[in-house]
N, C-alpha and C positions, 0 to 999 in steps of 0.2 A: 504494499499500499504505499510505502514512502516514495514510490516512484510518481505518484499523482499528488499535485498540490493544487489547492484553490486558485483560481485565475488562469490555470494551465489549459491551453488548446490541445484537444485531443481528437484523434480520428477513431471512428466507431463503424461497426456494421450491424444493421437491425436484421436479426435472424430470419424472422417471419418474411420479410421483403428482400433481403439480400442488398439492401441500399446502403451505402457507404456515405456517410456525412461527417462533417468536422463540428464540434461543439466545444465550449468553454466550461470548465468545471466550476460550479457555484458553491458547492458544499459537499462535505465528506465527514459522515459520522458513523461510529460504531454502534451497531444495534445491541440492545439489551439481550442478555442471555435467553430470556424467554422467546425471543423471535429467531431462535436458531432453526435450521432446516433439517433436522436430523430425520423427521419422518419422511419428506419427500425425498431425500438423498441418503440412503442407507450407508453409503460409504464416507459420509461427511464425518470428519473428526470433530467431536465436540470440544476439543481444546482450541480449534480454529475459530477466529473472531470473524463475525459477520459484518460487512460494511455497506452502507448505502451512500452512493455518489450521485449527485444530482448534477445533471448536465444540460445546458441550454444549447440548442443549435446556433452556430455563428450566422447562418443564413436562415431567416424565419420561413422562407417557402419549404425548406427541407423538413420543418416540423409538421407539415400538412398531414401526412400519413403515418404518424409516428404515435402510438399509443401513449398516454400520460405517464403510465408506470411500466414502460417497456423494458425488458432485459435487453442489453446490448454486449457485444463484444468489443473490448476496447483494445487497439493495437497502437 
């Protein structure tokens, strides 16, 4: 997680549309332990932290077909 900082520009892919867009990180926070994903992902290690990163697209027209709480792949 140390690779990502608030204000940093990142490239990402939206998995369901395969669209690549650029966005700016606006916040990063560690989720509480009760928000872990052990049920959905049995191979998840409970010792790992879960983070929420909020990213706003640089070009607002790119946000047109992106779900509000979409999961993305950062690269």
